[in-house]
C-alpha positions as CSV (number, residue, x, y, z in Angstrom):
1,P,15.2,-22.8,20.3
2,F,12.4,-21.7,17.6
3,R,9.8,-19.2,18.8
4,V,6.2,-20.4,18.6
5,L,4.2,-17.8,16.6
6,Q,0.6,-17.2,16.1
7,M,-0.7,-17.3,12.7
8,D,-1.0,-13.6,12.3
9,S,2.1,-12.7,14.3
10,T,4.7,-10.2,13.0
11,M,7.8,-12.1,12.0
12,N,11.3,-11.0,11.9
13,L,14.1,-12.4,9.7
14,R,15.1,-14.8,12.2
15,D,11.6,-16.2,12.6
16,L,11.2,-16.5,8.9
17,I,14.5,-18.3,8.4
18,D,13.8,-20.7,11.3
19,L,10.3,-21.4,9.7
20,F,11.9,-22.1,6.3
21,R,14.5,-24.5,8.0
22,I,11.7,-26.5,9.6
23,D,9.9,-26.7,6.2
24,V,12.9,-28.0,4.2
25,D,14.2,-30.2,7.1
26,D,17.4,-28.2,7.6
27,T,17.5,-27.5,11.3
28,V,20.7,-29.2,12.3
29,E,24.2,-27.6,11.8
30,P,25.9,-27.7,9.4
31,F,23.1,-26.3,7.4
32,L,22.6,-27.3,3.9
33,F,21.5,-23.8,3.2
34,G,23.8,-21.2,4.7
35,E,22.7,-18.2,6.6
36,D,23.4,-15.7,3.8
37,E,21.7,-17.9,1.3
38,A,18.5,-18.1,3.5
39,I,18.7,-14.3,3.8
40,E,18.8,-13.9,0.2
41,Y,15.7,-16.3,-0.3
42,A,13.8,-14.3,2.2
43,N,14.4,-11.0,0.6
44,D,13.6,-12.5,-2.9
45,A,10.4,-13.8,-1.3
46,Q,9.3,-10.4,-0.2
47,N,10.1,-8.8,-3.5
48,E,8.1,-11.4,-5.3
49,A,5.2,-11.1,-2.9
50,A,5.1,-7.3,-3.1
51,R,5.3,-7.3,-6.8
52,R,2.8,-9.9,-7.5
53,S,0.0,-8.7,-5.2
54,R,0.9,-4.9,-5.2
55,L,1.1,-5.1,-1.4
56,L,3.0,-1.9,-0.9
57,L,1.2,1.2,-1.3
58,D,3.0,4.7,-0.5
59,S,1.9,8.2,-0.3
60,T,4.2,9.5,2.4
61,T,7.8,8.4,2.0
62,T,9.5,11.6,0.7
63,A,12.1,9.8,-1.4
64,I,9.3,8.0,-3.2
65,A,6.2,10.0,-3.2
66,N,7.5,13.8,-3.5
67,I,9.1,15.2,-6.6
68,D,10.4,18.7,-6.6
69,V,9.0,20.3,-9.7
70,V,10.9,23.1,-11.5
71,A,9.3,25.7,-13.6
72,A,9.7,25.0,-17.4
73,T,10.6,21.4,-16.8
74,G,8.2,18.6,-17.6
75,L,10.0,15.3,-17.1
76,Y,11.1,13.9,-14.0
77,E,12.8,10.7,-12.5
78,L,10.8,8.3,-10.6
79,D,12.5,6.3,-7.6
80,P,13.6,3.0,-9.2
81,R,11.3,1.2,-6.5
82,V,8.1,2.6,-8.0
83,L,6.3,0.0,-9.9
84,F,3.0,2.0,-10.7
85,I,1.7,5.5,-10.2
86,R,-1.9,5.5,-8.6
87,K,-2.3,9.2,-8.2
88,A,-0.4,12.5,-8.8
89,R,-1.4,15.9,-7.5
90,F,-0.1,19.2,-6.3
91,A,-1.3,20.3,-2.9
92,N,-4.7,22.1,-2.9
93,K,-5.2,21.1,-6.5
94,Q,-7.3,18.5,-8.3
95,P,-5.4,15.4,-9.1
96,L,-3.7,15.3,-12.5
97,R,-5.4,13.1,-15.0
98,R,-3.7,9.9,-16.2
99,M,-2.9,9.8,-20.0
100,N,-0.8,7.5,-22.1
101,M,1.3,8.6,-25.2
102,Q,-1.2,7.2,-27.6
103,D,-4.0,9.3,-26.1
104,M,-1.9,12.3,-26.0
105,E,-0.9,12.0,-29.7
106,T,-4.6,11.5,-30.6
107,R,-5.6,14.6,-28.8
108,D,-2.8,16.8,-30.1
109,P,0.2,15.6,-32.3
110,Y,2.1,18.8,-31.1
111,W,1.3,18.4,-27.4
112,E,5.1,18.2,-26.6
113,D,5.4,21.8,-27.9
114,A,2.7,23.4,-25.8
115,N,3.5,26.5,-23.8
116,A,4.2,26.1,-20.1
117,S,1.2,26.3,-17.8
118,E,-0.5,24.6,-15.0
119,P,-0.2,20.8,-15.4
120,M,-3.3,18.9,-16.1
121,Y,-2.1,15.4,-17.0
122,F,0.7,13.0,-16.2
123,I,2.1,10.4,-18.6
124,S,4.0,7.4,-17.2
125,D,4.9,5.8,-20.6
126,Y,6.8,8.8,-22.1
127,E,10.2,7.6,-20.9
128,T,11.2,4.6,-18.8
129,G,11.4,5.4,-15.2
130,K,10.1,8.8,-15.4
131,I,6.9,10.9,-15.2
132,R,5.9,13.5,-17.8
133,L,3.7,16.4,-16.8
134,H,1.5,18.2,-19.3
135,P,1.4,21.1,-19.8
136,T,5.0,21.6,-18.6
137,P,4.6,23.5,-15.3
138,S,5.1,27.2,-15.4
139,E,5.8,27.3,-11.6
140,S,7.8,25.3,-9.2
141,G,6.2,23.1,-6.6
142,T,6.1,19.6,-5.1
143,L,4.4,16.8,-7.0
144,L,2.6,14.4,-4.5
145,L,2.3,10.8,-5.7
146,T,0.6,7.7,-4.4
147,V,2.5,4.7,-5.8
148,V,2.8,0.9,-5.7
149,R,6.4,0.1,-5.0
150,D,8.9,-2.5,-4.0
151,P,10.3,-2.9,-0.4
152,L,12.2,0.2,0.7
153,A,15.4,-1.9,1.8
154,E,16.6,-5.4,2.0
155,M,16.4,-7.3,5.4
156,N,19.9,-8.0,6.6
157,D,19.8,-7.9,10.5
158,I,18.0,-10.9,12.1
159,D,15.6,-8.4,13.9
160,D,14.5,-6.8,10.5
161,V,10.9,-7.3,9.8
162,P,9.3,-7.7,6.4
163,E,7.5,-4.6,5.1
164,I,4.5,-6.4,3.7
165,P,1.6,-6.9,6.3
166,A,2.1,-9.5,9.1
167,R,-0.7,-11.6,7.9
168,Y,1.4,-12.6,4.9
169,H,4.7,-13.1,6.6
170,R,4.3,-16.9,7.1
171,S,3.6,-17.5,3.4
172,L,7.1,-16.0,2.5
173,R,8.5,-19.3,3.4
174,F,7.0,-21.1,0.4
175,W,9.1,-19.0,-2.1
176,M,12.1,-19.6,0.1
177,A,11.5,-23.4,-0.1
178,F,10.9,-23.1,-3.8
179,R,14.4,-21.5,-4.2
180,A,16.0,-24.0,-2.0
181,Y,14.4,-27.0,-3.8
182,S,15.5,-25.4,-7.1
183,K,19.1,-25.3,-6.2
184,Q,21.4,-27.2,-8.5
185,D,22.7,-29.2,-5.8
186,A,22.5,-33.1,-5.5
187,E,21.3,-32.9,-1.9
188,A,19.0,-30.0,-2.2
189,N,17.5,-30.2,-5.8
190,D,13.8,-31.7,-5.6
191,P,11.8,-30.6,-8.6
192,K,8.5,-32.0,-7.3
193,K,8.9,-30.2,-3.9
194,A,9.8,-27.1,-5.8
195,I,6.7,-27.2,-7.8
196,D,4.5,-27.8,-4.8
197,S,6.3,-24.8,-2.9
198,L,5.8,-22.5,-5.7
199,S,2.0,-23.6,-6.0
200,M,1.5,-22.7,-2.3
201,F,3.3,-19.3,-2.8
202,E,1.1,-18.5,-5.7
203,Q,-2.1,-19.4,-3.9
204,E,-1.3,-16.5,-1.6
205,F,0.4,-14.0,-3.8
206,G,-0.7,-14.9,-7.5
207,K,1.2,-15.7,-10.6
208,K,4.5,-14.0,-11.5
209,S,4.1,-10.3,-12.5
210,A,5.9,-10.5,-15.9
211,A,7.8,-7.4,-17.3
212,I,5.7,-7.4,-20.3
213,D,2.5,-7.3,-18.2
214,E,3.9,-4.5,-15.9
215,T,4.9,-2.3,-19.1
216,W,1.4,-2.9,-20.5
217,I,-0.3,-1.8,-17.3
218,N,1.9,1.3,-17.1
219,R,0.9,2.2,-20.7
220,E,-2.7,1.1,-20.6
221,Q,-4.1,1.5,-17.0
222,Q,-7.0,3.8,-16.5
223,E,-8.4,5.1,-13.2
224,G,-10.8,2.8,-11.3
225,D,-10.1,-0.2,-13.6
226,G,-8.3,-2.4,-10.9
227,T,-5.4,-3.3,-13.0
228,Y,-2.7,-1.4,-11.2
């Protein structure tokens, strides 16, 4: 039997799939949408929600927010789940100032050849998926980040809980329904219902965050402007 949930209740994967099945009238076996398919829809929904609304901020997950800095090395890999860097600092130091490549070139065309010293800036558009420190650090240490990121892991077990805040869990079903109604299947495909479901999802989480927009934000974002 399906569990009755309060509007702000934390939902697990089982709850989310049950709610989805009610919405798309797929509550009797054999299901039109298989369990693995519904799980894939649920994970896709959380990824879309997190990306569109910048829902997941992280300053403490070591694999995400801590980078081991080595003396004389200025370029470091970011975890692939990082969407945007909000802050970068070393312990007991002022936060590094955000800069982009254009600004750096304007300030000093030879900045990449500067001597190693204490970093003052970070550049997130120097190389894809990496952060560049300037000046190149002269000492080893740990760079501490605050980032906007994707979910840490996919939900696979029925007891797994979406990582986004509980108040948004119920709205994930709208993307799941959109995926279901968009399926190229004679029984499932319903363009009108797909559009309606997508509209409800976008009312909660916003329009799709396109790659070109995210690339622009990574290059042009400034402290405090609200774009990242």
